[in-house]
Every structure is written in C-alpha cells, then in structure tokens.
N, C-alpha and C positions, 0 to 999 in steps of 0.2 A: 185303081182303088178297090174295085170289087175283088180282084184276085187277092189282095192283102187281106181283106175282111174274110174271104172264104178260107184262106190258109190259116188265119188266126182261129177262126170258128172250128176248122177241122183239127188243128192242134189242141184245143180245149176238149173237143169230144174224145180224142184219143187219150189224153191224159186222165180224164174223169173215167174212162172205160177201164184203164189199167188200175186205177185205185179201186174201182168197183169189184174187179177180178180178185184183187189181193184181199179186200174185206171179206168177200164170200168165201174164198179159200181159208182165211183164218177162222171164220165162223164155222166152217165145216170141221176143221182140225180141232177146234175146242169142243165141238159136240162129240167127236169121236174119243177125245181125252177124257171127257166126263162119262163115258160109257153109253151114249145114246147113238143110234144109227141115224145118220142124216137122210138116208134113202127111204127106209120104211118106217122110221120113227119108234123103233122098239127100244125099250128102256130096261135096264137091269131089274130083275125080280128079287124082292126080299121076302124071305119066308122067316116066320117065328115058330119055334118049337116050344110048346108050352110045358113039356115034360122036363126038358133040360134048361129051359129058359134062355135059349141062344137064339140069335138071328143069323140066317145064312143068306148069302147073296149070290145069285146066279148071273154072271155077266153074260151080255149079249155080244159084246165086241171083245176079240181076242187080238192081242198085239204080239208082234215078234220082231226083234231087231235083226234087219238083214245084213247091214254092214255098220260096223263101229269103227270110225275113223280116229279113234284116240281122244285125247284130252282136248285138243284144239280144233278137232274136225266136227263133222256133222254125222248124226246118226240116220240111217234110212229105216224108217219103221213101217212095217206093214200091218194095216188094220183090216180084220175080216169079221163080218157080221155073220152070226150063226143062224139067224132067221131067214134073211133074204139072200145070203151069199155074196154081199158087196165085198169087194177087195180093193183097197187103195193103198198106195205107197206114197209117204211124205218124208222129207228131210227136215230134221229138227236139230238144233244146235245142242251140244253136250258140254256147255261150260260148267254145269252143275255137277257133273261127274268127276271133276278134277279133285284128286286128294291131296292138295297142297296147302 
C-alpha cells in the first residue's frame, strides 16, 4: 500500500513539474516576442523627436529565422539580446505564414 501511494505521489510530482516547465518556457518566449529580455529585464527604448514629431523605437531583442520548414512545419527562431548577450533558440509553428 505504501508503494502505491509513493508511486502515485511521484507520478503527480513529475506531471506538475513538466507543466511548470512548459508554463515557464511559454512565459519566456512571450517576453522575448514582446521585446523584453527575460534575463536582464531590458525593454525597448522609445524616443520622440520634437522637430519632426516622430517616435523612434530601439529594439533590445533581435530575431533571426534559422530554419523555415515551409507552410506546415515549424520555424526555428533565434533571439539575441543586445544588452546582456543572451542567445536562445525556440521552435514556433508557422501556420499563420500560409498563403492559402
């Protein structure tokens, strides 16, 4: 009986650990997509020129597509922070890039 309870408890801990991992991963990717560095917390800077009355935005995160696997595949995207030098690669689905 103790073995069954222990295995059930261990199973629940593993399942919740996996869910927590994916939640943190998606939270990190969302920060990168919004232009904020999850490591150093740097945000994009916005400047306003009063002479021309235009706003300029200086991005902190630069993105680059490493591999594009077509309409039904995934894109491997590299995110790089210009402030702290963070470099991460994530795979994202590319269903929105289909021209059908």
